C-alpha positions in Angstrom: 17.3 -1.9 -22.5 17.6 -4.9 -20.2 19.8 -3.2 -17.6 18.3 -3.4 -14.2 15.5 -5.7 -15.4 14.4 -9.1 -14.2 11.7 -11.3 -15.5 8.7 -12.5 -13.6 7.9 -15.4 -16.0 11.2 -16.5 -17.4 9.7 -19.8 -18.6 8.4 -18.0 -21.6 12.0 -17.8 -22.9 11.5 -21.4 -24.0 9.4 -19.9 -26.9 12.6 -18.5 -28.4 13.1 -21.9 -30.0 10.4 -20.8 -32.4 12.9 -18.4 -34.1 15.3 -21.1 -35.4 12.3 -23.0 -36.6 11.1 -19.9 -38.5 14.6 -19.6 -40.1 14.6 -23.2 -41.2 11.1 -22.9 -42.6 12.1 -19.7 -44.4 15.1 -21.3 -46.0 13.1 -24.3 -47.1 10.3 -22.3 -48.7 12.7 -20.0 -50.4 14.5 -22.9 -52.1 11.2 -24.4 -53.3 9.9 -21.0 -54.4 12.3 -20.8 -57.4 10.7 -21.8 -60.8 12.5 -24.5 -62.9 13.2 -23.8 -66.5 15.3 -26.0 -68.8 17.6 -24.2 -71.2 20.6 -25.1 -73.2 22.8 -22.5 -71.6 22.6 -19.7 -69.0 25.5 -17.8 -70.4 23.3 -14.9 -71.7 21.6 -14.3 -68.3 24.3 -15.3 -65.8 25.5 -11.7 -65.5 22.2 -10.1 -64.8 22.5 -8.4 -61.4 19.9 -8.8 -58.6 17.5 -5.9 -58.2 17.4 -4.1 -54.8 14.0 -5.6 -54.2 15.5 -9.1 -54.5 18.5 -8.2 -52.3 16.6 -6.7 -49.5 13.4 -8.8 -49.5 14.9 -10.8 -46.6 14.3 -7.6 -44.5 10.6 -8.7 -44.2 11.6 -12.0 -42.6 14.1 -10.3 -40.3 11.4 -7.8 -39.1 9.0 -10.7 -38.4 11.6 -12.6 -36.4 12.4 -9.5 -34.3 8.7 -8.9 -33.7 8.4 -12.5 -32.4 11.5 -12.0 -30.2 10.1 -8.9 -28.5 6.7 -10.4 -28.0 8.4 -13.3 -26.2 10.3 -10.8 -24.1 7.0 -9.1 -23.2 5.4 -12.4 -22.2 8.3 -13.1 -19.8 7.1 -10.0 -17.8 10.1 -7.7 -17.5 10.1 -5.7 -14.4 12.3 -3.0 -12.8 14.4 -4.7 -10.2 13.0 -4.1 -6.7 15.6 -2.7 -4.4 15.9 -1.9 -0.7 18.1 0.3 1.3 18.6 0.9 5.0 18.1 4.5 6.0 18.0 6.4 9.2 15.1 8.7 9.8 14.0 11.1 12.5 10.9 9.8 14.3 9.2 8.1 17.2 7.2 5.0 17.6 3.5 5.7 18.2 0.6 3.3 18.8 -2.9 4.8 18.7 -5.4 3.0 20.9 -8.9 3.9 19.7 -12.1 3.3 21.6 -14.8 2.0 19.1 -17.5 1.2 21.6 -21.1 2.0 20.8 -21.0 5.3 22.8 -18.5 6.6 20.3 -21.5 7.1 17.9 -22.8 10.0 20.1 -23.2 13.1 18.0 -21.8 15.8 20.2 -19.0 15.8 17.6 -19.9 16.0 14.0 -20.8 13.7 12.4 -20.1 11.6 15.6 -17.2 11.0 18.0 -15.7 8.0 16.2 -15.8 9.6 12.7 -14.3 12.9 14.1 -11.6 11.0 16.0 -10.6 9.0 12.9 -10.5 12.2 10.7 -8.3 14.1 13.2 -6.1 11.1 13.7 -5.6 10.7 10.0 -4.5 14.3 9.8 -2.0 13.7 12.6 -0.6 10.6 10.8 -0.2 12.6 7.5 1.8 15.2 9.4 4.3 12.7 10.7 5.6 10.9 7.5 8.8 9.6 9.1 7.3 8.0 12.3 6.3 4.4 12.7 2.7 4.4 13.7 0.4 1.5 14.6 -3.3 1.2 15.5 -5.1 -0.8 18.2 -8.9 -0.7 18.6 -10.9 -1.7 21.6 -14.4 -1.9 23.0 -15.4 -5.0 25.0 -12.4 -6.7 23.4 -9.4 -5.4 21.6 -7.1 -6.3 18.7 -4.3 -4.8 16.6 -5.7 -3.2 13.4 -2.3 -2.3 12.1 1.2 -3.0 13.6 3.9 -0.3 13.6 4.6 0.8 10.1 6.0 3.7 8.0 3.6 2.8 5.2 1.0 5.4 6.2 -1.1 4.9 3.1 -1.9 1.3 4.4 -2.4 2.6 7.9 -4.9 5.3 6.8 -6.8 2.7 4.7 -7.1 0.4 7.8 -8.2 3.5 9.8 -11.0 4.0 7.3 -12.2 0.4 7.8 -12.7 0.8 11.6 -16.3 0.9 12.7 -18.2 0.6 15.9 -19.7 -2.8 16.3 -16.7 -4.7 14.8 -16.3 -6.5 18.2 -18.2 -7.0 21.4 -19.4 -3.7 23.0 -18.0 -2.3 26.2 -14.9 -0.4 27.2 -11.9 -2.7 27.9 -9.5 0.2 28.4 -6.9 -1.8 30.3 -6.8 -4.5 27.6 -6.5 -1.8 24.9 -3.6 -0.1 26.6 -1.8 -3.4 27.4 -2.1 -4.4 23.7 -0.7 -1.1 22.6 2.2 -1.3 25.0 2.9 -4.8 23.9 3.3 -3.5 20.3 6.0 -1.1 21.5 7.8 -3.6 23.8 10.5 -4.5 21.3 10.9 -1.0 19.9 14.4 0.4 19.9 13.2 4.0 19.5 14.1 6.4 22.2 10.6 7.8 22.3 7.7 5.3 22.5 4.3 6.7 22.8 0.7 5.5 23.2 -2.2 7.8 22.4 -5.2 6.4 24.2 -8.6 7.9 23.1 -11.8 6.9 24.9 -15.2 8.4 25.8 -16.2 6.0 28.7 -15.4 4.1 31.8 -13.4 0.9 32.0 -16.0 -1.9 32.4 -14.7 -4.9 30.5 -11.6 -6.8 29.9 -9.1 -8.8 32.1 -6.4 -6.1 32.5 -6.6 -3.4 35.1 -5.8 0.0 33.4 -3.4 1.0 36.2 -1.6 -2.3 35.9 -1.3 -1.7 32.1 0.0 1.8 32.9 2.7 0.3 35.2 3.7 -2.0 32.4 4.0 0.9 30.1 6.2 2.7 32.5 8.4 -0.4 32.9 8.9 -0.5 29.1 9.6 3.2 28.8 6.3 3.9 27.0 4.7 7.4 27.6 0.9 7.4 27.4 -1.1 10.4 26.3 -4.8 10.0 27.3 -7.7 11.8 25.6 -11.2 11.9 27.0 -13.7 12.6 24.2 -17.2 14.1 24.8 -19.0 17.2 25.9 -19.7 17.9 29.5 -23.2 17.0 30.5 -25.5 15.3 28.0 -24.9 14.3 24.4 -27.3 13.2 21.6 -27.1 9.5 20.9 -28.9 7.7 17.9 -31.1 4.7 18.7 -32.4 2.3 16.0 -36.1 1.7 16.4 -38.8 0.2 14.1 -39.8 3.8 13.2 -36.3 4.8 12.2 -33.4 6.4 14.0 -34.5 8.2 17.2 -32.2 10.5 19.3 -32.0 10.6 23.0 -29.7 12.6 25.3 -27.4 10.4 27.3 -25.0 11.4 30.1 -21.4 11.8 29.2 -19.4 9.5 31.5 -15.6 9.7 31.3 -13.4 8.4 34.0 -11.1 11.5 34.0 -9.3 10.6 37.3 -8.3 7.2 35.8 -7.1 8.8 32.6 -5.1 11.4 34.5 -3.5 8.7 36.6 -2.5 6.6 33.6 -0.9 9.7 32.0 0.9 10.7 35.2 2.2 7.1 35.8 3.8 7.1 32.4 5.0 10.7 32.4 2.4 11.5 29.8 -0.4 14.0 29.8 -4.3 13.9 30.0 -6.4 16.0 27.6 -10.2 16.6 27.4 -11.7 17.1 24.0 -15.1 18.6 24.0 -15.4 19.2 20.3 -13.5 18.4 17.1 -11.5 21.7 17.1 -10.3 21.0 20.6 -9.3 17.5 19.5 -7.3 18.9 16.6 -5.5 21.2 19.1 -4.7 18.2 21.3 -3.1 16.3 18.4 -1.1 19.4 17.5 0.3 19.6 21.0 1.2 15.9 20.9 2.8 16.5 17.5 5.5 18.6 19.3 7.0 15.4 20.9 10.7 15.0 20.6 12.1 12.8 17.8 14.8 10.1 17.7 16.7 8.4 15.0 15.5 5.0 13.9 16.7 2.6 11.2 14.2 1.4 8.7 14.4 -0.7 5.5 12.9 1.1 2.5 11.5 -1.0 -0.3 10.9 0.3 -3.8 8.0 -1.0 -5.8 8.3 -3.2 -8.9 7.4 -1.6 -12.2 6.1 -3.5 -15.2 8.3 -2.8 -18.3 6.6 -5.0 -20.9 4.8 -2.1 -22.6 8.0 -1.0 -24.4 8.7 -4.5 -25.8 5.1 -4.8 -27.0 5.3 -1.4 -28.6 8.5 -2.3 -30.4 6.9 -5.6 -31.6 3.9 -3.7 -33.0 6.1 -1.2 -34.8 8.1 -4.0 -36.4 4.9 -5.9 -37.5 3.4 -2.7 -38.9 6.7 -2.0 -40.8 6.7 -5.5 -42.2 3.1 -5.3 -43.4 3.7 -1.9 -44.9 6.9 -2.9 -46.8 5.3 -6.1 -48.0 2.4 -4.2 -49.5 4.4 -1.4 -51.0 8.1 -1.7 -51.8 8.2 -5.5 -51.8 4.7 -6.1 -53.1 4.4 -9.2 -55.4 2.5 -8.9 -58.6 0.4 -12.0 -59.3 
């Protein structure tokens, strides 16, 4: 039962000292339980055999000791041994750079640009289970929401937490791209890709987008740029004392800049005017070539105390049942 098991709280094994004390107490009480009777001779009763009840009454004590033993094992928190193995998988390294500026709340996409972009990106992630994928978000500033990982459950959870207004508003496209490229700088994958999604014009940050694109080219990173927004005007929600009011605002996307970034890095520029078009774009990007990468796969630990507790309960129930039936003492 203990094969492949280790214990999270081994200090509880010190409680096993209780069992020898229980044995000593049992022997002491049994000796003093016998009644004394003075007779002239025991010849007439010396050959009377012990009954089965007398012979096997010690079974009750053995059951109790075993129950205590298994309870102590359970307290020591047995767990399945965690293991790891190095495996080679087919995949590429991808960092998604997502614009979360205030304009991403425009509702020419349903329910809005940011929510639609997150939903489609999550579908893309789910369809590439062997790739290492990371997430960088930017508006007036930028930061890494999730480094490169093959744990896509954590990545999607962090994607869900992304909201507009988390950081200063604006569109620091160059900073966002540079941060994404920096995440791929040490990658050993043959294919290193940034998917840059924005709906605006670079107006914040310290890094020029073209300089960031040149850095991407230097490190062998291919950038796919996506401009999000309908052509013309788009409804945008404004908070007022009278509730949310909508106003049409002009869609301004610096398409020449996004095209130049893509061309510089041997990537491609896409324009998404609705959610369906955005899904098509991600399907096209999904056709990228793959390359072998080595990753270390960890297996999760599993608690195993349940079976020890169950055995202890069965032993205690057995003792109580036998004590009150087969070995019941009559007062």
